[in-house]
C-alpha positions, 0 to 999 in steps of 0.5 A, a space after each residue: 472444493 476448489 476455488 474461493 469458498 466465499 459467495 456474493 449474497 444477493 443472487 447472480 445479478 450483482 456479479 453481472 451488473 457490477 462494473 468493479 468487484 474487489 476482494 479485500 483481505 487482511 494480510 498481517 497485523 502491523 505492530 508498534 512494540 506490542 500494540 497493534 496499530 493497523 493492518 496490511 491489507 491485500 486487495 485483489 480486483 476480481 472484476 473490472 469493466 473500466 480497466 485491466 482486471 486481476 491486479 493485486 495491491 497491498 496497502 497499510 490501513 492504520 487505525 484512526 488514519 486510513 491508508 498510510 501514504 508514508 507506507 506507500 511511498 516507502 514501498 514504491 520507493 524501494 520498488 523503484 530504487 529511490 529508497 534503499 533497503 538494506 536488511 531492516 534499514 531504510 536510507 535515502 540519498 545516503 542518509 539513514 531514515 530508520 530501522 523498520 518500516 514503522 520507524 521510517 513512517 514516523 521519520 517521514 511524518 516528522 520530515 515533510 520535505 523529504 516525504 515530498 521529495 520522494 513523492 515528486 521523484 516517484 511521480 517523475 519516474 512513474 509518469 504521474 501528474 500532480 493533478 
């Protein structure tokens, strides 16, 4: 009645022996026009013996491509004040990149130097090394 109705098949042992358990759910469908091009996926860490548990992440999984690096750069850039968002418009260094996230993803694919610059600034701000 309360809690998650889903169960892990295989008995109780799998819950005890596993080091990391993730709950993966589709949050929404990503469309380009009327065509569905991917899913926004919510990943929740249910158990983690090697790092802090109960974290949540949202990623764009594009059909035929996998996890969208451009989508992650946009989300993290907005979150860390590197990319500006005003309504549906995204801009970087005063230059408009596009309206809507899918258009900005295409812009970053067509302009790899800007994509690398945003990536570098994010890594510097978050203290992540390239290696």
